[in-house]
TIGUPA-298203 format. One record per atom (N, C-alpha, C, O, CB): residue in three letters; x, y, z. Coordinates in steps of 0.05 Angstrom, whole numbers, plus 32768, in hexadecimal, padded with zeros to 4 digits. Glycine has a CB too. Layout:
alaXYZ...
***
This chain:
unk80127FE37FFFunk7FFC80028003unk800880167FFFunk8013801A8014unk7FEF800A801Funk800F80307FEAunk802580477FE1unk800A805E7FFBunk7FF2805F7FFEunk802780517FADunk801880688002unk801680858013unk80078093800Aunk7FF68081800Aunk802B80978017unk7FF680AD7FFCunk7FF180BF7FF4unk7FED80D67FFBunk7FD680DF7FFCunk7FE780BA7FECunk7FFA80DD7FFFunk800181088003unk7FE481068013unk7FDE8100802Aunk800081297FDAunk7FD281107FF4unk7FBB811E7FF8unk7FA680FE7FEAunk7FAB80EA7FDCunk7FBC81437FE4unk7F9381087FF4unk7F8180F87FFDunk7F6A80FA7FEBunk7F64810F7FDFunk7F7B80FC8018unk7F5880DC7FE8unk7F4880E77FCEunk7F3080FA7FD8unk7F2380F87FEDunk7F3B80CB7FBBunk7F2F81117FBFunk7F19811A7FC8unk7EF5810F7FCCunk7EF181007FB9unk7F1D812B7FB9unk7EE581107FD6unk7ECD81047FD9unk7EB981227FC8unk7EB581367FD7unk7EC780FA8000unk7EB281237FB3unk7EA681407FA0unk7E8481327FABunk7E81811A7FA9unk7EAF81407F6Eunk7E74813F7FB2unk7E5B813C7FBBunk7E5081367F8Eunk7E5281417F78unk7E4D81617FD5unk7E4681237F99unk7E2381217F7Aunk7E1E813A7F71unk7E2581477F5Dunk7DFB81177F88unk7E0C81427F8Aunk7DF481507F87unk7E0581707F9Dunk7E1081707FB3unk7DD2813A7F97unk7E0181877F88unk7E0E819E7F91unk7E0D81AC7FB8unk7E1981BA7FC8unk7E0081B37F7Aunk7DEA81957FB2unk7DE6819F7FD2unk7DFA818E7FE9unk7DF581978000unk7DC1819A7FDCunk7E0F81787FEBunk7E1F81707FF9unk7E15814E7FFCunk7E0581447FECunk7E2181838013unk7E1F8144800Dunk7E2E812D800Cunk7E0F8116800Funk7DFD8120801Cunk7E49812C8028unk7E0A80FC8004unk7DF880EF8004unk7E0480DD8017unk7E1980E9801Bunk7DEF80E77FECunk7E0580C3802Aunk7DFD80B3803Cunk7E2680B1803Dunk7E3680B9804Eunk7DE180948031unk7E2980A38025unk7E34808A8015unk7E4B80A0801Aunk7E6080998025unk7E26807D7FF2unk7E4880BC800Funk7E6580CD8002unk7E6380D38027unk7E7780D48035unk7E6380F27FE2unk7E4B80D5802Funk7E6180DF8048unk7E7280C98069unk7E7F80CD807Eunk7E4B80F98058unk7E6480AF8055unk7E78809A8064unk7E94809A8050unk7EA7808D8058unk7E6980758067unk7E9680A3803Dunk7EB080A48037unk7EBD80AF803Dunk7ED380A68045unk7EB580A68028unk7EB680CA803Cunk7EBF80DF8044unk7ED180E08067unk7EE380EF806Eunk7EA580EE8041unk7EC380CB8078unk7EC880D6808Funk7ED880BD8094unk7EE880BE80A7unk7EB180E080A1unk7ED580A58083unk7EEA8091807Funk7EE280728092unk7EEF8063809Funk7F0980A0808Aunk7EC080758087unk7EAD806A80A7unk7E9D804F80A0unk7E928050808Aunk7E90808580B2unk7E9A803D80ACunk7E8A801D80A4unk7E6180368096unk7E5B804E8098unk7E857FFC80D7unk7E598027808Funk7E40802E808Eunk7E31803080A0unk7E218042809Dunk7E3680238082unk7E31802380B4unk7E2A802B80CBunk7E29803680DDunk7E17803780EEunk7E2A802680D0unk7E3F804280DEunk7E48805980EAunk7E44807B80E0unk7E50809080E7unk7E60805480EAunk7E2F807480CEunk7E2D809380BAunk7E1B80A780D3unk7E2080BE80DBunk7E13808E8093unk7E04809580DDunk7DEC809680E1unk7DF480A58106unk7DF380BC810Funk7DDB807380DBunk7DFB80858115unk7E108098812Eunk7E2280BC8131unk7E2080D08140unk7E288085812Funk7E3080B5811Cunk7E3B80CC8110unk7E3680E78112unk7E4080FC811Cunk7E3A80CA80FCunk7E2280E18107unk7E0880EF80FBunk7E028106810Dunk7E05811E810Dunk7DED80DB80F9unk7DF980F8811Bunk7DE480FD813Aunk7DF681028153unk7DEF81128165unk7DCF80DF8145unk7E1380F28154unk7E2380FD816Aunk7E24811D8160unk7E27812A8175unk7E4380ED816Eunk7E23812F814Aunk7E35813E8140unk7E1F815C8132unk7E2781718127unk7E4A81288129unk7E0081538137unk7DF7815F812Aunk7DF781648111unk7DF6817B8109unk7DF8816A8132unk7DF781518102unk7DF4815080E4unk7DE0814C80E2unk7DD7813780EBunk7E01813F80D4unk7DCF816180D3unk7DB1815A80C6unk7DB2814D80A2unk7DBC815A8090unk7D9E817E80C7unk7DA78134809Eunk7DA58136808Aunk7D86814B8076unk7D6F814A8080unk7DA9811C8087unk7D8B81598060unk7D788164804Eunk7D71815E8043unk7D77816E8031unk7D7881718043unk7D62814B8036unk7D548147801Bunk7D6681268014unk7D6B81207FFDunk7D5B81678000unk7D6F8115802Bunk7D8B81058026unk7D9C81178029unk7D9D81168041unk7D9080F7800Cunk7DA781258025unk7DC181318022unk7DC88136803Eunk7DBC812A8051unk7DC1814B8010unk7DE1814A8044unk7DF981418056unk7DFE815F8055unk7E1181608065unk7E138128804Bunk7DFB8178804Eunk7E0A81908045unk7E2681948055unk7E298197806Eunk7DF881A88049unk7E3E8195803Cunk7E54819C8042unk7E5281A7805Aunk7E54819D8070unk7E5F81AA8032unk7E4E81C38051unk7E5181D4807Bunk7E5081D38085unk7E5E81DA8098unk7E4E81E2808Dunk7E3781C48085unk7E2E81BC80A4unk7E3981A380B1unk7E32819D80C8unk7E0F81B880A7unk7E4D819280A3unk7E57818380A5unk7E6A818A80AEunk7E70818080C4unk7E5681778098unk7E8581A6809Eunk7E9E81AB80A3unk7E9581BC80BCunk7EA981BF80CAunk7EB181B9808Aunk7E7F81C980C7unk7E8381D980D1unk7E7781C48100unk7E7C81CB8117unk7E7081F780BBunk7E6981B180F5unk7E6A81A4810Aunk7E7781968112unk7E798191812Aunk7E5D819C810Cunk7E8C818580F6unk7E9E817B8105unk7EB7817F810Dunk7EC5816F811Aunk7E9E816D8100unk7EBF819F8101unk7EDC81A48107unk7EDC81C08101unk7EF281C980F8unk7EF2819280F5unk7EC581D38103unk7EC681F38115unk7ED281FC8101unk7EE0820F8104unk7ED781FB8135unk7ECE81EE80E1unk7ED9820880CFunk7EC781FE80B9unk7EBD81E880B5unk7EFE820C80C6unk7EC6821A80A8unk7EC0821C808Funk7ED8822C807Dunk7EE9823B8088unk7EA58229808Eunk7ED48225805Dunk7EEA82288042unk7EDC8250804Cunk7ECA825A805Aunk7EDC820F8013unk7EF2825A803Bunk7EFC8276803Funk7EF882788022unk7EE882868016unk7F1B827E804Dunk7F0B8268801Aunk7F0E82627FEFunk7F0C82487FDCunk7F1582357FE9unk7F2F82697FE3unk7F0582407FC7unk7F0282377FB6unk7F15821E7FBFunk7F0E82067FBFunk7F0582487FA2unk7F2E822A7FC6unk7F47821A7FDEunk7F3D82097FEDunk7F3E81F17FEFunk7F56822B7FF3unk7F3482187FF7unk7F3782018015unk7F1F81F18014unk7F1F81DC8021unk7F3782118039unk7F0581F78003unk7EEC81E37FFDunk7EF581CB7FF2unk7EE981B67FF4unk7ED681EE7FE9unk7F1081CE7FE2unk7F1F81B37FD5unk7F2781A27FE7unk7F22818A7FE7unk7F3981B87FC5unk7F3B81B48001unk7F4C81A4800Bunk7F35819A8020unk7F3581838029unk7F6881B18015unk7F1F81B18026unk7F10819A8046unk7EF881858032unk7EE18182803Aunk7EF481B68069unk7F0381788016unk7EF5816F800Eunk7F0381578011unk7EF58143800Dunk7EEC81797FFBunk7F1C81528017unk7F2A81388011unk7F1881248033unk7F108128804Aunk7F5B81408011unk7F1B81058016unk7F1980FF8038unk7F2880FF804Eunk7F418101804Dunk7F1280EB803Eunk7F1880FB8067unk7F2B80FF808Aunk7F3880EA8083unk7F3480D78074unk7F1B80FC80AFunk7F4F80F38096unk7F6F80DC8092unk7F5F80D380B0unk7F5480E080C3unk7F9F80EE8093unk7F6480B380A7unk7F6E80A880CBunk7F8880A480D3unk7F97809C80C1unk7F63808A80D4unk7F9180A780E8unk7FAA80A08101unk7FBB808980F4unk7FD1808680FEunk7F9C80948125unk7FB6807980E2unk7FC9806880BDunk7FDF808880B9unk7FF6809180BDunk7FA48061808Dunk7FC3809180B0unk7FC4809D808Cunk7FE780C5809Funk7FF780D38093unk7F8280B28079unk7FDA80C180C3unk7FE380D980CEunk7FF280C580D6unk7FDF80B680D1unk7FD380EF80E0unk800680B280DFunk801880A180EAunk802680AC80D4unk803280C280D7unk8014808280F1unk8028809C80B4unk802F809B809Bunk803C80B4809Bunk805280B580A6unk801980968088unk803480CA8090unk803480E6808Eunk804980F680A0unk805C81048099unk801980EF8095unk803C80EB80C3unk805C810380D0unk806880EA80DEunk806F80F080F4unk8056812680F0unk806D80D080D9unk808880C080E8unk808080B78102unk809180AD8112unk80A580D480EDunk806480BA8108unk806080B4812Eunk804A80A48130unk803280A9812Bunk805780D18144unk805B8085813Funk804A8072813Eunk802280788144unk8017808D8149unk805980608152unk801980648141unk7FF68066814Bunk7FFC8068816Eunk7FF18077817Funk7FDE8041813Funk800F80558171unk8008805E8192unk80158073819Dunk8005807D81AEunk800D804981A7unk8022807A819Dunk8030809B81A1unk802280BC8196unk802980D3819Eunk804D8098818Dunk800980B3817Funk7FF880C68183unk7FE680CA818Funk7FDD80E18192unk7FF380CB8177unk7FDA80B5819Aunk7FC680AA81A8unk7FCF80B381C7unk7FBF80C181D4unk7FC3808B81A2unk7FE480AB81D0unk7FF180BD81DBunk7FEB80D781EAunk7FDC80DF81FCunk7FFD80C081CBunk800580E681D4unk7FFF80FD81D9unk7FEE811981CEunk7FF4813181CEunk800F80FE81DCunk7FD4810581C5unk7FAC810E81C7unk7FAC810881D9unk7FA0811981E7unk7F90810081B8unk7FB580F581E5unk7FA480F18209unk7FAF80F6821Cunk7FA880F18234unk7F9C80D88215unk7FCD8106820Dunk7FDA8121822Funk7FD8813C8224unk7FDE81508232unk80068120823Cunk7FCF81418207unk7FCC815D8202unk7FEF816681F8unk7FFA817C81F9unk7FBF816F8223unk7FF9815381F0unk8016815581DFunk8019815781C6unk8028816681B9unk8026814081E1unk8000814281BBunk8001814E8192unk800381718192unk7FFC8187819Aunk7FD68145817Cunk8018815C817Eunk802081898163unk8014818A8158unk800D81A18152unk80398196814Aunk80078175814Cunk7FF281798138unk7FD88182813Bunk7FCC817E8150unk7FF08166812Cunk7FCF818B812Aunk7FAD81808123unk7FA581688139unk7FAD81518139unk7FAA817080FFunk7F8D81798150unk7F748158815Cunk7F71814C8145unk7F808139813Funk7F4D815E816Bunk7F6181538137unk7F4E814D812Cunk7F3D814C813Bunk7F3E81598150unk7F50813B8120unk7F19812F8130unk7F0981318138unk7EFF81158143unk7EF881088130unk7EFD81408129unk7EFD81098156unk7EEF80E98162unk7ED880EC8156unk7EC981008157unk7EE980E18188unk7ED480D6814Aunk7EB580CE8145unk7EB280B98146unk7EA080AB813Dunk7EA880D38130unk7EC780B48154unk7EB28092816Bunk7E9A80A28183unk7E9080B88186unk7ED58078818Dunk7E9780868190unk7E84809581A3unk7E9D809381B6unk7EB1808A81AAunk7E62808781ACunk7EA2809881D1unk7EA7809681E2unk7E9C808081F9unk7E84808081FAunk7EA680AA81E4unk7EA780708207unk7E9780608214unk7EB6804E8227unk7ECD804B821Funk7E7F804C81FAunk7EAA8048823Funk7EB2803D8254unk7ED7802A824Funk7EEE802B8256unk7E958029825Cunk7EC38018823Cunk7ECA7FFF823Dunk7EEB800A8224unk7F01800F822Funk7EAA7FE4822Eunk7EE9800B8212unk7F0580128203unk7F02803C81F3unk7EF1804D81EDunk7F067FF281E0unk7F1D803881F3unk7F1B805F81EAunk7F13805281CAunk7F17803D81BEunk7F46807D81ECunk7F02806F81C4unk7EFE8068819Cunk7F148067818Cunk7F2880758190unk7EEE80818188unk7F1380578179unk7F1F80598166unk7F27806B814Dunk7F3C806C8141unk7F18804D8163unk7F0B807A814Bunk7F088088813Aunk7F0580A48133unk7EF180B1812Dunk7EFE80818136unk7F2380AD8135unk7F2780BF8132unk7F3480C78115unk7F4480BA8108unk7F3180C48147unk7F2780E5810Dunk7F3280F080EDunk7F3C810480F1unk7F3981118105unk7F1F80F780D5unk7F49810A80DDunk7F56812580D8unk7F59812F80B7unk7F5B812280A2unk7F74812380E6unk7F58814E80BBunk7F56815F80A4unk7F6781578095unk7F7A8164809Funk7F57817980A8unk7F738148807Eunk7F8D813A807Bunk7F9A815B806Bunk7FB181598063unk7F8A81148064unk7F8F81758067unk7F9E818F8067unk7FAD81A18082unk7FC181AF8086unk7F89819F805Dunk7F9A81978090unk7FA6819D80B0unk7FC0818F80B8unk7FD0819E80C2unk7F90819280C8unk7FC7817880B7unk7FD9816A80BDunk7FF0816280A5unk8004815680AAunk7FCB815680C8unk7FE7816C808Aunk7FFE81728075unk8004818B8076unk801681918065unk7FF7816C8059unk7FFD819C8082unk800681C48076unk802281C6809Bunk803481D680A0unk7FCF81EC807Cunk801681AE80ACunk802581AB80C3unk804381A580BBunk805781B280BEunk8018819680D5unk803C818980ACunk8054817E80AAunk806781908090unk807C819C8093unk804F815C80A4unk805E818E8080unk8069819C806Bunk807581C1806Cunk808181CC8059unk805181988057unk806D81CD8086unk807D81EB8085unk805981FE8075unk80558215807Dunk80A681EA8064unk804D81F78068unk804182058050unk802782108065unk801E8206807Aunk803881EE802Funk801E82268056unk80088232806Aunk7FE482378076unk7FD782448067unk800D82428065unk7FD9822F8089unk7FCD82198095unk7FB68229807Dunk7FB48241807Eunk7FC8821580BEunk7FA582188065unk7F91821D805Bunk7F83823C8065unk7F898248807Aunk7F8382068060unk7F6F82438051unk7F5C82558060unk7F4082548062unk7F2D825F8057unk7F60826B8059unk7F4682428074unk7F2982458093unk7F19825780A3unk7F1E826580B7unk7F2F823D80A9unk7F0A82558097unk7EF0826780B1unk7EE4825780C7unk7ED0824980C7unk7ED1827080A1unk7EF8825E80DEunk7EE8825080F5unk7EDA825B8100unk7EDD826E8110unk7EF282468108unk7EC4824E80F8unk7EAB824E8109unk7EA4823B8120unk7EB082268124unk7E97824B80F8unk7E8A82478132unk7E8382328147unk7E7482218141unk7E5D82268139unk7E7A823A815Dunk7E8082008146unk7E5981F18143unk7E4481FA8152unk7E4582058168unk7E5381D1814Cunk7E3281F38144unk7E1681F88153unk7E0D81DE8160unk7E0381CA8155unk7DFF8202813Dunk7E1381E38180unk7E0B81CE8191unk7DF081BA818Bunk7DD881BC8185unk7E0881DC81AAunk7E0281A58192unk7DE781878191unk7DDC819081A1unk7DE6819B81B4unk7DEC81658198unk7DBC818B819Cunk7DAA818181B2unk7DAE816581C2unk7DB7814F81BCunk7D90818181A6unk7DA4816D81D3unk7D9C814381DCunk7D8A812E81D2unk7D72813081CDunk7D90813D81F8unk7D97811D81D2unk7D82810781C1unk7D70810981C6unk7D6C810C81DEunk7D8280EE81C0unk7D57810781B3unk7D48810581B4unk7D33811E81BAunk7D1B811E81BAunk7D4C80F681BEunk7D40812F81BCunk7D34814C81C1unk7D3A815681A0unk7D4A814A8192unk7D47816381DFunk7D2A816F8196unk7D22817E817Aunk7D20818E8184unk7D0B81908190unk7D0D817B8168unk7D3381A48188unk7D2981C28180unk7D1181CF817Aunk7D0181DB8187unk7D3381C8816Eunk7D1581C78158unk7CF881D4814Funk7CE181CF8156unk7CCD81DB814Eunk7CF381D28139unk7CE081B7816Bunk7CC981A6816Dunk7CB781C38182unk7C9F81C88184unk7CD2817F817Eunk7CCE81CE818Eunk7CC981D981ACunk7CAD81FA81A8unk7CAF820E819Aunk7CF481E681BDunk7C9981F481B7unk7C86820581B9unk7C91822381B7unk7CA4822B81C4unk7C7881FE81D0unk7C85822F81A9unk7C90824D81A5unk7C88825981B4unk7C70825481B4unk7C8C825C8190unk7C8D827181CCunk7C8E828881D6unk7C6D828B81CEunk7C64828581B7unk7CA6829C81CAunk7C5E829681E4unk7C3D82A181E7unk7C4182BB81D5unk7C2F82C181C6unk7C2F82A8820Cunk7C5882CB81D7unk7C5F82EC81CDunk7C6182E081B2unk7C4D82E581A5unk7C80830081DBunk7C7582D181A3unk7C7982C5818Eunk7C5782C3817Aunk7C5082D18167unk7C8882A88198unk7C4782AB818Bunk7C3482A98181unk7C2682C3817Eunk7C2582C98166unk7C288297818Eunk7C1B82D7818Funk7C0B82E881A0unk7C1183018179unk7C00830B816Bunk7C1D82F381CDunk7C3183018177unk7C3A830C8160unk7C3883088141unk7C3C8315812Cunk7C4C830B8163unk7C3182F1814Aunk7C2482DD8128unk7C0A82EB8131unk7C0383038130unk7C2282AC8125unk7C0182DB8137unk7BD782DF8136unk7BCA83018136unk7BB48309812Funk7BC682CE815Eunk7BE783138145unk7BE0832D8134unk7BDD8334811Dunk7BCC833F810Funk7BED833B8137unk7BF683268119unk7C01832D80FBunk7BEA831D80E1unk7BE6832580CAunk7C27831E80F9unk7BE1830780EEunk7BCB82FE80E1unk7BB6830880E1unk7BAC830B80CAunk7BC782EB80E5unk7BA6831280FCunk7B9283208100unk7B90833680EDunk7B7C833B80E0unk7B9183278118unk7BA7834380EBunk7BA6835C80E2unk7BA0836380C2unk7B91837580B8unk7BBE836680E9unk7BB5834780B2unk7BB383488093unk7B8F8345808Funk7B7F834F807Funk7BC983298082unk7B8C832F80A9unk7B6B832880ABunk7B56834580A0unk7B43834A8090unk7B63832080D2unk7B5E834C80AAunk7B48836A80ADunk7B5383748099unk7B4383778086unk7B47838380CAunk7B6B837A8094unk7B6B83888078unk7B57837A8058unk7B4D83848044unk7B9083878070unk7B5883618063unk7B41835A8044unk7B2C83588047unk7B218356805Dunk7B4183428033unk7B20835A8030unk7AFD835F802Funk7AED8343803Bunk7AEF832B803Aunk7AF083658009unk7ADC83568044unk7AC883368052unk7AB98321803Aunk7AAE83278024unk7AA783438069unk7ABC83088048unk7AA583028037unk7A90830C802Aunk7A8C83098012unk7A9D82F7803Funk7A7F831A803Bunk7A67832A802Dunk7A6B8343801Dunk7A5A83528012unk7A5483328041unk7A878345801Dunk7A90835F8005unk7A8A834B7FEDunk7A7883497FDCunk7ABA836E8005unk7AA783387FF3unk7AAE83217FDEunk7A96831F7FC8unk7A9883267FB1unk7AB183017FEFunk7A7E83147FD7unk7A67830D7FD1unk7A52831F7FC2unk7A4483147FB1unk7A6083067FE6unk7A4F83387FC7unk7A4283537FC2unk7A52835D7FA9unk7A45836A7F98unk7A4483677FDCunk7A6F83597FA6unk7A7B835A7F84unk7A7B83527F79unk7A8783597F65unk7A8B835C7F78unk7A6D83397F7Aunk7A6B83287F5Bunk7A4F83267F49unk7A4F831A7F33unk7A7183077F61
***
């Protein structure tokens, strides 16, 4: 197996975003992991598509500032074996340095669910960030953004009732527009 400095890009077939299979390829995980990861990070499907900008914001807290940055973000995520090959640091040392805070490269994102039995082993990195650090090239033009907080499982913030103040304003506007319309009796007389 040869080492590739640049990872394969996952370019969505539809401009709206990634299908589930494309997201699986991008994340480098099994098909059974996609749904759990999407739920944990608040990645919502919109008409069976995962929008790229939401994916990048929720996983990494970045958005592309230009077309070059978009292309770099489309590279499939790197696993620990790729990081080991490019940095020359053994897997166990990478894990130990991440755990103790001594890791001198990008920390990536842990896609695996942490449980008490085993440490998760699904950390993924943006290849561009590791590559620029190793090669000493300028960092890609990413805009730093705050991920949207993920709501608790089973709750849906869009289903919460509106406040009574909001309801009053809506009904006031509705009734005001009703008053401006001619009544049914006026409509019947005009015929």
